N, C-alpha and C positions, 0 to 999 in steps of 0.2 A: 229329858234328853232328846226325845223326838221333836219337841217344840223348839229346842235350841238348834237341832240339826236343820229343821225347816227354816228357822231364822237365818242361819248361815247360808243356806242354799239361795234364799231370796236375796240376801245381801250380795252374794256373788253374781246373781243374775242382774241386779241393778247396776253393779260396777261394770259388768260386761255391756249392758245396754247403754250406759253413759259413755263408754269408750267408743262405741260404734253408733253414737246418736245421729250423726249426719247421714250415715248409710241407712239407718232405720227411717229417718224422715223421708229420704228419697224412695225407699222401698214402700213406705205407706202411701206416698203419692201415686206410685205405679199401681199399687193394689186398689186404691180408690178409683182411679180412672179405668182400670181394667174391669173392676166390678160393675161400674156404670155402663161400660161398653158391652159387657156380656148381658146385662139386664136389658139393654135396648135390643141387642141381637135376638134375645129370646122372645120378643114380642110376636115375630112372624110365626114362631112355633105355637105360642100360646093361643093365637087367634086363627091359625091355619091359613095364613096368607103367604104370598110371595115375599122374599126378603126385602124388596123395595118398600114394603108396607112400613117397616120400622123407621125408614128415613123421614117419615112425617111425624114421628113421635116427639112431643114437646119435652120429653125427659132429657134431651140433649142440653137444655138450658141449665141443668144442674152442674154442668162443667164450669159455667161462669161462677156458680156458688163456690165450687172447689177452688177456683183461681182466687176469688175474693177472700176466702178463708186463709189462704197462704200469705196474703198481705199482712196478716196479724203478726207474722214472724219478723216483719221488717227486713226480710232477706230476699232480694230480687231473684236469687238462684231458684228458690222453691216456687216462686210465681211463674218463672219461665219454664221450669220443668213440668209444672202442672199444665200450663197452656200447650206446650209442645206435645205432651203425652195425650191431651185431649184431641188436638188436631190429628195426630197420628192414629188414634183410636177411631175417630170418625172417618178418616181416609180408608182405614181397613174395612170398616163397615160398608162404605160406599163401593169399594172395589169388590167386596164379596157380593153385594146386591147386583152389580153390573154383570159379574161372571155368572150369577144364577139366572139371569134373564135368558129366556129361550127365544125371544122374538126381538129382532133388531129395532122394530118399531116402538118397542117399549122405552127407548131413549127418546125423549121428546124435548121440543123447545116451546111447547104450548103450556102456559101456566095453568090454565083451566083444566086441561087434560091431566096435568100433573096432580092437581088437587083432587080430581074425581076418579082417578084410576091408580093402578099400581105401576105406572110409568115413572121414569126417573128424569128429573130436570137437572142436568149437570150444573148449569149456572147457579141454581139455588143451593146445591150441595157445596160448590166451591165457595159461594158467599158465606156459608156457615163456617167453613174452615178458615177463610180469610178473617172473618169476624173474631173467631177465637184467637188467632195469631195477633190481630191488631190490639184487642183488649189486653192480651198477655204482654205485648210490647209496651203499651201505655202504662200499665200497672208496674211492670218491671222497671221502667225508667223512673216512674214516680217513686218507687221504693228506694232506688239508688239515690235519687235526688234528695229524698227525705232523710236518708241515713247521713248524707253529706251535710245537710243543713243542721241536723240534730248534733252531729259531731262538732260542727263549726260553732254552734251555739253553746255547747257544753265547754268547748275549748275557751271560748270567749268569756263565759261566766267564770270558769275556773281561773283563767288568767287575771280577770278583773278582781276576783276575791283574793288571789294570791298576791297581786300587786300591792295590796294594802300592807303586806308584810315583807315582800322582797321587791327588787326592781322589776318593772314591767317586762323588760326583756328576759329576765330570769324566769318570771312567771309564765311567759309564753313558751319558753324553752321547756319548762317542766310539763306544762299542760299538753304540749304537742309531741312530747317524746314518744316514739314508737315502742321503746322498750324501757324497762326499769332503769333509773339512773343509779349507777353504782359509785361508791366512794372511790376516789382516786382518779376519776375521769377528769381531765384537765386540758386546757388549750393555752398556747402562748398568746399573750396580748400586750398592751402597751403603756398606759399611764395611770397615775394615782393622784388624788387631791385629798388633803386632810384639812378640815376646818375645825377650830376649837375655840371655846370661850375662855377668856383669861380669868384667873383667880376664881374659878367656879366653885372649887371645894370650899373656900372661905365664905363665899356668898351663900352657898347652900346651908352653912351652919347658922347664918344670921336670919334666913328667911323661913317662913312656915313651909311645910311640904306642898301645900296648895300653890303658894307663890313660886316655889321652885319649879313645879311642873308647868305653871303658866308661863314662866320665863322661857323654859326650854321649848314649849309649844310654839310661842311667838317666834323665837329664833329659828327653829326648824321650818316653820311655815314660810319664812322669808327665803331660806337657803335652798330648800328642796326644789321649788319650781325653777329657780335660776340654774341649778345644776342640770336639770332635765331639759331646760330650754336650749342649753348649749351642747346637747348630745351626751350628757353624762348620766350615770346610773348610781343611785345610792347603794353602796355595798352593805354598810351597816352603821348603826348608831353606837358610839362608844361613850355612853354617858352624855356629856356635853359635847363630845367630839363627833364628827361625821366623816366617814371614809367614803369617797366617791371614786368612780373609775371612768375613764374615757377611752373608747376603743377596746374595752374589755369584753363586752357582750356582743356588740356589733362592730367588727373591725372596720376602721376607716383610716384615711390618710391625713387627717387634720386633728388627731387626738390631742397633741400638745397645744396647738393653737386654740382648740375648743376649751381646754382646761384653763388657759390663761384668760380667755375672754370671760369664762365663768367667774374667775377670781375677781376681775375688775367689776363685774356686775354685782357680785356679792358684797364687795367692799363698799360700793356706792349705796346699795340697798340697806345694808346694816348701819351705815353712817346715818342715814335718815331715821332708821328705827331707833338707834341710840339717842339721837337728838330728841325724838318725840318722847321717849321714856324719861329722859333727864328733865324735860320741860314740865312733866307732871310729877316729878319727885320720885320716880322709880329707879331701881338699880339698873344700870346699863353697862354691862361689862364690855371690855375691848375684845377683839377677836384676833386670832392668828391663823394664817393659812399657808400651806406649802404645797408645791407641785414638784413631782419627780417623774421622769419617764424612763422607759426601758422595758425589757421583757419581764412580764409577770405571769404567774400561772392563775388562770381563772377556771375554777372547777368545784367539784363536790368533795367536801371533807366530812369525816365522821364514820359511822358504821351503818349497817342496814336499818337500824332502829331510829337513827337521828342523823340527818344530813344537813349541811350548811353550804350553800353556794357562796364562794368568796374569792377574793384575789389575794395572792401571797407572792412574796418574792422580794428581791433587793430594792426594787423601786418603791414598794409599799413601805418597807422599813426605813428607807432613806427619807421619804416624804414625812414620816412621823418624826424623825430626828430633826429635819429641817423646821418642822412646825414648832418644836420645842425651842429651836434656836431663834425664832422670831422675837422671843423675849430679850435675848441678848442684843440683837440688832435693833430692837425697838421698831419693828417693822410690822405692817399689816399682813404682808405676804412675802414669801421667799420662793425662789426656784433656782435650782442649780443652773449655771450659765449655759451648759449644753442643752438643757431643756428649753431655755429661753430662746436660744439661737435656732433650735429645731422648730419652735413655734413660729418664729418669724419666717423661716423657710417654707412653712406650711400656709403662709398667708396672713399671719397675725400681725397687726399694726397696733402698737401700744397707744392707748388713748389717755393713759395716765403716766406720770413721771416715774419710770423705773430707774433705779440706780444700780451701778455695778460695784461690787466690792470683791477684791481679789484675796486669795490665800487665807480664807477663814478656817479656823479650827472648829469642827462640829463634834460634839460629844458622841462617842460611839463610832466615829468614822476615822479610819487610820490614814487619812491623807488630807491635805489642804484642799479646800473647795472654793471655787469661784462662784459667786452668787449674784443673782439679780434680785433686788428687793424693792418693795413698794412701801415707802415710809408712812408713818401714821400722820 
């Protein structure tokens, strides 16, 4: 029981010490510097000399050791506190030595006399104080700069690694977050693009798993850079489908125009890709793309154990329905007419022949929709 009671007491002490850790660090610095100051002060008693005697003691150099040791904490506050405490301690010793002098002539400007007698050279003592403060300032600034560089490097490394799994903008947002990201945090944003391979389910049944993954890898390798080049972010991969957003992570005023420019680039790139695969006798599925604009929610979904940054909202659902409708219209790409006009108002000039079709019925949509479509 006694051993258990001792354990409990020690545990409580550790909890208490941890709670007041910063205060204890500051107190330890004060104790260290005060101890060194008292040690130096005691020299004139130990050797029976005037107080000015201890001003020549090389023991002062230990204050620089104390300052250097505090840099190991990588916290500029403790470096500064140590340096300031050292400068204050030496100033107190200097003041005490001056007040203890009985002869005004004992304050000298002669360096030789200073070295060979108990006189005080004020310039030399002020140099010591200034040196302590300069070293403190330099190391303090170095610590602050080092912490900033380390944090920046960690943020960059974390964002780089995360960007392999989520959009770079999302990775940077996560890596630089000052507080824990909670589910339900969201922001209003603007546009969505859906890209999909035609008849992929049937193709996957005919190909080996390795060939399926090779096909998907090639297709995604062509699409992803083009989305990113036009300011879009890959939100997620939906099997053979890709959901991308424009203006979702970084708000901008050309999100619709950027999305349609990306569509044209993807259409041209994948046409070349399909031709190359057909030429060597490989399966080359058609693609379907759709763009919709409007307010979407961009944020974190899930719970505290599993989060997913994504976009949700009517514009996303509408884009998915439009993509399915590309089969009916036999189109490479579709956009609702409002999005097409919005893109043109944002500076988009079509380089391909887009056509307009009015009053189309879209599965899952309870109204007729005017469309802009890019034929195959």
